[in-house]
N, C-alpha and C positions, 0 to 999 in steps of 0.2 A: 762262281759257276763262268765257264767258257764255253758259251752255246751261241751258235749263230742265230739263232731263232729269238728274236726279241720278244717274243709273247712267252716264252719259257722263262726267259729274264725278269719279268713283270711277274710271272705267278710265283718265282721265287723270292723277289723281294716282298710280295704279300704274305708267304708263307713267315717270314722273318719278322715282320710287323707284327703280327698275334702274339710270336715270342717276346718281345720287347715291352709289348701292350701287358702282357700276364706279368712280366718283370716289375712293372712299374705298379701295377696294381697290387702285386704280391708285397712289395715295399711299404704302399701305402696301408695295407690292410697290418702289416707288422708294426707300422707307427701307431697307427690308430689304437692296436690292441697292446703296447706299452704304455700309450697313455691311459687308456681304460686299466691296466693294471696300477699305475702310478696313482689316479684319481681312489682306487679300490683301498690301496694301502693308506692312502691320506683319511678315508672316511673310516677305515679299522681304526686308526691310532687316535682320530678324533673320540670315536666310540668307547676306546680303553680309557680314553682320558676323563671322559663324561664319566664312564661308570667309578672310576676311583675317587673324583672331585664328590660323586653322589652319596660313595661309601664315607668319605670322611666327614662330610655333613651331617649323614646319618649317627655318625659315630659320636660325632660332637653333642649333635642334639641328646642321644641316650647319655651321655656322660654329664650333661647338666640338665636333665629333665627333671629333679627334684628342687632346683633354686625357687620356683615360685610357691611350692609348700613351705621352705625355709623361711624364704622371706615372710610368711604369715606367720610360724611358730615364734620367730625373734621378739615379736611385742610380746607375747605371752611369756616369755622367759624374762625380759625385763621387770615385768609388771609383779611376775611372783618374786623376784631377787628384791624387788622396792618394797614389798610386803614382808619380806623377812628383815628387811632392814629397818623397817617401821616398826616390828613387835619387839625388836632387840631393844627399843626404848622402852617398853612396857613389861615388866617381869612377871606380869599374871598371865600371859599368853605365850607360855613356854611349848606348850603341845601346838598351839598354832604356828609357833614358827618351825619346829621339827616338821613338820606336815609340809608347809611352805617349802622347808629345805629339800625334804625328799622327792618332792614334785620339781624342783628345779634340778635335782640329779637325775632324775630321768628324764627329763627334757634335754639336758646336756647330752645323756649318753645317748640319745636319738638322735641328736645332732651330729653325734661324733661318728655314729654308726653308718650314717648317711655321707660320710665326708665332709662334713663341715667342722672347720677348725676355728678356734679364736684365733684374732689377731692379737698377736704380742704388743703390749703398751707400757705399763710401767715401767721406767728406768730404760726402754730405748728408745734410740733416735727417731724422730719425726720422719715419717715416709707419706708423703701426699698421695701416693697411690692405694694405701691402706688406712691412713690416718685422715680424720677431718677436725684440723683445730679450731676448738669453740671459743676456747680463750688462751692469753699468753699471761704469764704470771712471773714477776721477779723471784728467783729463788736462789738465796745465797748460795755459794758454795756447787751450784749445779750448772754444769755448761748450755749455753742458750742450744737451743734444739733439741734437748732431752724431753721426754714426755715424763709429768711430774703426777698425773691425776687422769683417770677414765670415767666421763659423764657415761658412756656406756659402750659397751664392748662390740667389737666389729669381728666379723666372719668370712671365712672364705671356703668355697665348694671347690677343691682341690686347687686350681689356681686363679679360680677368678673370685673377684670382692664381692660375696653377697651383701654385705652393709659395712662401710667404713667404721672403724671404731672413734668415736667421739673423745677428742681428748683435750687435756690442759698441757699446753709445751711451755718450758722453760724460755726466756726472754733475757737477751744479753743485759747487763748493766751498764 
């Protein structure tokens, strides 16, 4: 402004000053809004990650919920199988043996229906993740590390070992 009146010039400067302050305040508000938006997005991402993790943990808990009952049933199966083995040595108990055999088949069917599978043993290679070596034996003609006997069968539920198989392993000569 080109006015000879100094008061008018001062008033013009006062009018421009609030506009500058408004612009600065507007920029500050925009920066705060952008920061709040960024925090909101971060919190939303954390919440989504929490939901996914909780869902995975829940699905895994559901998948392996029978593991405790299976651990309880396995000794029963072992005893039934031992009884069958003992009864085979005594011929007059054929009926008893057949009853035990049928019971064992029922239990094995139950285990299988719950996703519990027998771990391979005889003739396979020793795998410490699924086998528990209780004895090593020299066996002519058998490669070291090969399973040559099973003391108790092992079981897996899906991909987890419920109980490792107790095995006898051939050792090198």
